[in-house]
N, C-alpha and C positions, 0 to 999 in steps of 0.2 A: 824503338818500341811503338807498336801501333796504338792509336787511340781508339776508344770505344765510341762508335757512332750511335746516335740516338735511334736510328732505324734498326741497327743490329740489336739493341736492347729491347725495343718494342717487338721485334720479330721473335726474340728468345722468350719473352713473356707470353706472346700469343701461342707459340708452340708448346710452352709449358702448360698453359691453361687448357689448350686443346688436348694434350696428352692426359692431363689430370681428369678432365671430364669424360674422355673416352675410357679411362681406367675405371671411373665410378660407374659408368654405364655397363661395362663388361662385368664388373663386380656384382652389381645388382642382378644382372641376367644370370650369372653363375649361381647366386643364392636362390633365385627363383626356379632354376632348372633342377637343382639337386632335390631328390625325392623326399628329403626329410628336413626338419627345421634345424639348420646348422647352428644357429645361435643357441637353441635349447640344448643341443648336444654338447657344445663347447662350455656353455655357462653352467647348466644344471647338472649334466651327467659327467662333466670333466673328461670328455672324450678327446684324447690327444690326437687320434687319427683324423677326426673331423677338423680339428684345428690345423693340422698339417695339410689337409686337403685344401682348406680355405687359403692358407698361406701360400701354398704352391700355385694355386690358381692366380693369386694376386701377383706373385713374382713372374709367372709366365706371361700374363697380360701386360705387365709393366715392361718386360723385355721386348715384347713385340711392338708396343707403342713407341718405346725409346728407339728401336731400330727404324721404325717408319718415320719418326720425326727427325731423326738425325740424318 
């Protein structure tokens, strides 16, 4: 059984944080690009389609970042 090196742990943490911050950046860009207020649509108007759009954008960006980091 292989032991966990400290450098491997640090590298995994750095990659995770990099992926998380890239995800947040892309998330905020997506919210800014959409021509309507997504939060108002989801929260006040209970627009399921807007929520699915936001969720799908999150999943898509997360898959791309995970593939790039991996």
